[in-house]
N, C-alpha and C positions, 0 to 999 in steps of 0.2 A: 836202312832200305827193305828188310825183310817186311816190317810194317806197311811200309809204302805200297809191296808187292802184294799184301792181303788187302789193303784196300783198294785197290783195283781190281783185285780180283773179286772183291764182291760187288764195286760197282758194275763188273761187269755182269755177273749172277744176275741183279736185281734190274739191269736194263734190259728193253723188250729186243727181240731178235730182229735183225735188222732184213726186210724182204724188199720186194719191187715198189720203188719208190711209185706213190699214188699220188695224183692233184687233189687239192682241197676238194674239189667238186664229189669224187669219187668216195670222200671220207665221210662228206656231209652228208650222201644219198646212201652207203652203206649203214651208217648209223640210222636216218630216216628208217630204211628198211627193216632195221633190227627191232627199233621203236615200236615200230606199227604191227607188226608181227605178232597174233593175238595166238597163242600158245597156252599151257596148261598152268603156266605160271599165277601166284596170286595175284599179281596187280594187276596182269590180263583180265584176270575172272571178275577182279574189279570194276575194271574200268571200259574194256569193249564193250560191252552191253550198251552201253552210254552211262554216265553218271554227272550229277547235279556238280554245276560251278560254285564250289565253297562263298566265294565271293559275293553270289546274289543274296545267301542267306546273311552271310554277314551285314549286308547295304542294310538291308531289311531290319536285322535287330537294330542295327544303330538307329535306325528311324524311330522304329519302336519305343527306346529308350528315352531318346529322345523328347517325345512325346508326352513320356508317361514323367517324365524327371523335371521337365524344363518348361513347356506350354501350355499355357494357362490363355492365350490369344484365341476369343470363341473363333474370327475370322478365319486365324490361321488355320485351326482345328477342323469348321468346316468344309476347307479343302484338302487336308494333310488326312484326315480319318480315313475317307474314300479310298484315296490312294496307298495309305495301308494296306488295306482289305482287299484289294485289287492286286498287288503285288504280292501278298500271301498267296491269294487267288493260283497264283502264273506259278509260284514257288511247288504250292500242295500238286499241282497236277504232273509233276517233275519226280514225283514219289510214289513208292505204292501204300496205298490210302487202305484204311480196314475195310472189309467187307462192306458194300454198301454205303460207307462214306462218300459224300461230292466234295471237292475244292472249297465248292463257293460256299457251301452250309459251314464246313468249317473254320471258312476266313471270317464269316459272320460271327459262331461263336466265339470266336476268339477277341474279336471288338467287343462286344457284347460284355465281355471280362474287363476293360480296358480299368474302367472306374476301380473295381476291385483292386486290383493288381495298383492302382495307381496310392488305392487306401494303405495297404500293405508298406509301399514303399515311403509312405510317409509316415509310418509307426516304426519302420527301420529307420530312420532318419533322426527322430525323435528320440530311439534307440542310442543310436550313436552321440547325441549331444549328452546327453545324461549319465552316458557311460565313458566319455574323453572330456577331463577339466584341461587338455591343451587346446579344444576345441573353441573358437572366439566367435564362432555363427552356423546359424543354421546353412547359411549360403556357404561358409567357407565348406564345409562337410560335403554338401552336393555336390558342390563343384570339383575337389581336390581328396575326397575318401576315396582311396578301392573298393572300400568294402561297399560304398553304394552303389557304384558300376559291376560290381559282382553279383549282389542281391537283386538289383532290379533285371536286369539280365537272367539272372535264372530264375525268377518268377517270369517273366515270359516265357522263358523254354519249358518250365513245371508246367503251366497252364497246357503250351500241345501237347506235351509228353500225355497230360490227359486226358488228353482229345483221342488220343491213337497216334500220332502224327510221327512217323518214323525218321530217324536220319537228322532232321533239320534240328530239334531239339540240342543233339548234342553237338554240331556244329557251332551252337548259339554257345552251349557251355566251354567249347573248348578255346572261339575265339573269347572270352570272360577271362577263361586261364590263362589264356597267354598276354592279356593285357593288366593283367594285376596279382597275379600269382596265386590268385584263390580258385583251387578245382571241385565245382561242385557238380555234382553228376543232376541231370535235369529232373532223375524221376526223385530225389531226395526232397523229403517233405520237412519244410522250414514252417515252423510256427510266425508268432505276430511279434514285432519289438524285439526283431533281432539282430543282435551286434558282433560284427567282425574286428575286434581290436589289432590294427598294422596289417596283419592277415595273410601276408607271406608264409605259402607254405602249407596253407591252411586244406588240407581234404576232406570230403564229405562224399561219403560213397552212395549206390543208386539207392538201397531199400533202407537207407538213415530216416528216423523220423529225430525232429526235434519239437521240444514244445515252446511254447508261449516266454517272454522273456528269458533266452539264454542267451548268455555272453560267451565266447571264445578267444581265446587269444593268436598269435602266428605258431604254426608248426603243428595244431591240432591235427589229428587224423581218426576220424569216425568211419573204420575201414573194416573191410573183411578178414576173419582167419584165413589165410591163404592153405591149398589145398596143393599136392601135387599137380593134379589134375584138375584144376580149379570149375574147367568147363562143366564138371556134376554139380554147382550150385548153382548153375543159372536157373532162372526164374524163382530161386529159394530168398526168404529173408536174410539178409548174410552180412547189415551192418546195424548198429547200437541202435535202442532207442533213447534220448536225453529228454526225461522229462521237463517242466515248468522250472522257471527261475535255477538253473542250474549257471554256474559259471565254470569254465575249463580252463586253465591255465597255460602258458605256451608249452610247446614239445610235448603233450601228451598224447598217447596214442590208447584209442579206445575199438575193441574188435570184437566183431561179430553178433549175431542178429539175433539171440538172446540175453543178450548182455543190455539190462538198465539199468542207467543211472538215475536216481531216484530224485522223488522234486526237492528242490532248494538244497542238492548237496553242493561241495567245493571241488575240483579235481585241481591238485598241487600240479605243478609244473613237471615235466619229464614224468610222470607216471605212465604204468605199463598197465592195462585192465582190461583181461578176459572173459568177467564175469561180473553180475552186478551186485550193486551195491542198496541198501536202503534209503529212504528219504531222509534226506539230514545228514549226509554222511560228509565226512570231512576224509579225503583222501590224500597222502602224502607220501611221495619216494622216499626209501632211508636217503639219509645224507650221504654223500661220501665224503672219504677216510682221509685227510690231507695230512701228511707227513712231511714234516719240513725238518731239514738239516744240516746245522751249520758246518762251514766248511772253509778253511782258508782261502785268501785269494791264490797260494801256491797249487792250490791242489782244483783248481776251477779246471772246468773240463772243458778242451780247445774246440769241443762241435758247438759250445754255449758262443750263442750270439752278443756280439761285442752290442753293447750299447753305447757306447761313450766313444760310438767313432765318428 
């Protein structure tokens, strides 16, 4: 009975204080009034002046990705490419552009880079086929591998980033992150013939520089060393440089803007690196020590899971 009384007291404490009964309409109007009140809080400061609908940026990058990875019919491209430029111009008119930049000029500058982006995507496709013996065909990779989607969208976003376009590249990279589990900041510079195997949990920071013919596996982080006030690092080189022909195995963490992984190095799984390594290095984590103790069935711990149930 005492336990029941305590439970009732806790439930009473958690329940809202009863007040005058309000109609559904009154509750709706009160919520609408509160949500529409633009105060000094962070959300109000972000959205009340007007904000881009992120779904428009996602729709545009989906269209661009489809044209780059899948479309080769000239008649389709003749109708689609001008639409791609027009819709990009409309998006650019909704964000603050660099001083003196015109939305129409930036849209055309991006379209002028479509062939170069496809060439890089083709190199990435070739790298995936060469790097994964489970791949049966190029078609399987381009249709089913998350790395191709993530890298294609990254290369689109990176071109916009280089043009000085704010906000849009980040929306696009986060869309790819959401769909693939691969988190690449649009500012990161990725070389040719790049392959991310499996990909889940990969993080590549804004100022990371990756050379040609690099292969990385799931769970790799190319990140920044964190400070208590990391805002002081804004605008600085915070993420590592990975030179050509490097392989980085699953779970490795490489941090810091001064950290350079030399050409041809192999970084083992679960390695933690905050300093540079010379070309041709092999870096491995100290293996864990496992201790196996025999015990009789009578002394088996009661918290041990039963496997014979």
